N, C-alpha and C positions, 0 to 999 in steps of 0.2 A: 607494536601491538597495543601498548598502553595508550598512545596518542589516538590510535584508531578507535579504541573503546571509549576514551574520554570525549572525543568528538561526537561519536554516536550517541553517547549519553546526553551530551549538551543539546544536540538536535532533538533527541527524544523528549527531554524536559521542555524544550521550547514548544513542540507540538502538543505535549501533554497539558501544558498550561492553558491552551485554547479549549481543550476538552473539559478541564475543571471549571473554566470560566463559563462555558455553555451550560454545564451541569448545574452550577451554583445559581446562575441567573435564569435557568429554565428557558433558554432562548430557542432551542431546537431539540425536541424529543423524538423518540421512535414513533409515538402516537401522532405527532405533528407530520412526520414524513408519510406515515400510512394515510393520514387524512388528506394530504396533498395528492397522493395517488388516487384515492377514492374520488376526490373532486374532479379529476380529469379522466376518469375511466370511460365516460360516454363520448369523449372527444376523440378525434383521430389519434392514431398511435404516436405521431411525432410530438404531440404535446407532452405525454408522459415520457417519451424518449428524451425530449429536451430537458425535462426535470431530472431525469437520471444522469444525463451528461453534466448538468449544472452541479448536482450534489456530489458526484464522484470527482469532479474537478475541484470543487470547493474543499474537498478533503485535504488538499495540499496546504490550505491556509487555516482551516478550522476543522476540528475533529468531527468526522461524520461516520456513523456506523455503516461502513461500506458493504459488509456482507448482507445486512438487512436490506439496504437499497437494491443490491443485485438480486436478492431473492424476490423482493417485491416486484422488480422489473420482470422477472421470469413469470411470476404469477399473473401480472396484469397484461403483459405484452406477448407472452408465449416465448418459446425457446429461441427461435431464430432472430426475431426482432429485438429481444432483450439482449442477446449476445452482441448484436451490432452496436446498440446504443451504449451498453455497459463498456464494451471494448473502447469505444471512442472516448468516453469519460475518463477511464483509467489511463489510457494512452496520453491524453492531454495533460493530466496531472503529473505523470511520470516525466514526460519530455520537458514541460515547463519547469518542474523542480530541478531537473538535470541542468537545464540551460541557465537558470537563475544562479545555481550554485557554481556552475562553470565560470560565470562572469563575476559574481560578487562573493562567492564562498570563501575565497582565500583571505579576505579581510576578517571574516569570522574566525577562520582557522588560526590566523596569527594572533588573535586575541586569546585563543585557547593555548597556543604555544608559539613562541618566537624563534625556536631552535630550527634552523633550516635542515639540519641533519635528520631530526625527528620527523619533520614534515615530509622529507623525501622518503624516509623509511615507511611512513604511513601510506603515502601514495603508492609505493612499490608493493606493500602488503595488500592494499585494496586491488591493485592491478592483478595480483596473483590470485587472490581469493574472493574478490568482489563479486564475481559471477555467482558464487554460492550464496552470498548475501541476497542478491537479486532473485535467485531461484526460490529461496526460502522466505522472502520478505513478507509473505502473507500470513506468517505465523501470529502476528499481532497487528492491531489496527495502525499503530504508529510506524512500524518498520518499513512499509513501502515508501513513505515519504523520506524517512531517514536514509534508506538505501539509495534512493534516487539522488538525494543531495550529496551523499558521500561519493557517489560515482562522478558527479559534476565537480566537486571539490578536488577529487583525486585525478581529474583529467582522464578518466577512462574513455577510450575511443567510443564514439557513438554507436558503431555497429556492434561492438562487444556488449555495450550497455543494453541495446535493444534485444540482443540475443538472450542475455540473462533474464531481462525483464519478461520477454516473451515466453521463455521456458518455465518461468515461475507463475506468470499471470494467466496465460491462456488455458492451461489445464484446470487451474483453480476456478477461473471464470466459467468454464464449461460445466464443471460439477455443480457449482453453486447456482447458476442460472437454471440448469436442468432440475435441481431439487426444488427451486421455486416454482418452476413451470408445472410440476406434477403434484404440488401441494394444493391444499384447499383449506378454506376457513375451518371446515369441520374435520380436516385431516392434515394438521400441520406437521405430522411426524417426519415425513421425508426431509423437510427443511431443518427441523430440529436435529435429527440424527446426522444429517450431512454437516451441519455446523460443528457438532461435537467431534465427528470423525476427522474432518479436514483440519480443525484446530489442533487436535491431539497429534495427528500425523506430522504436521508442520512444526509443532513444538518439539517433538522428539528429534526431528531432523535439525532443528535450530540448535538444540543442546549438543548434538553430534558435531555441528560446525564449530561451536565455541570451545568444546572440551577436547576434541580430538583433532579436527582438521587444522585449526589455527595454531594449536600448540605444536603439532607436528611440523607445520610450516615454519614456525619461528625458530625451531631447533636447527633447521637446515642452514 
């Protein structure tokens, strides 16, 4: 349990450092992203769609406000088209993060802990409870990347990983894209209320996972 949390925190700090760097340097703001969508709105949909895929995939390496990107895609592309491009972008980020961690993650893990028994316990714990991490990973911007990397490091089977990722991401994506598609510049409330409700619900579920589910599992 301790090693799993320690590894998750290490990964979270790694991803958070990119967020702080971008914020401090002002490299990419929400206004920049909105301006990028605005500049492409008169072009065919696949131009904005390509931007959506690029931004959502880039979130694996640098912190991107994914909920904002998804909502904007719904606003500019409409529900069906935005669902397609957003799904592709999120899927690419998840699979690449999983594969990178599967191949090279053990080196990072052994820098965090060199005890084989603890490593095996962490992998066993994530195999048992990792699907809950993946289902609830949209509670915070950094958690999806951390969860995908933990799945790879822990050698979670790809089908189980995709099941957990799909159960967590597809309903989230459906709700957020729909909120963006029915929002308007003069009526942003659907997007605002959706962001609040989705985040609050996932946060409560995440607290349940950490305080009840994992503690119960570690006692068995």
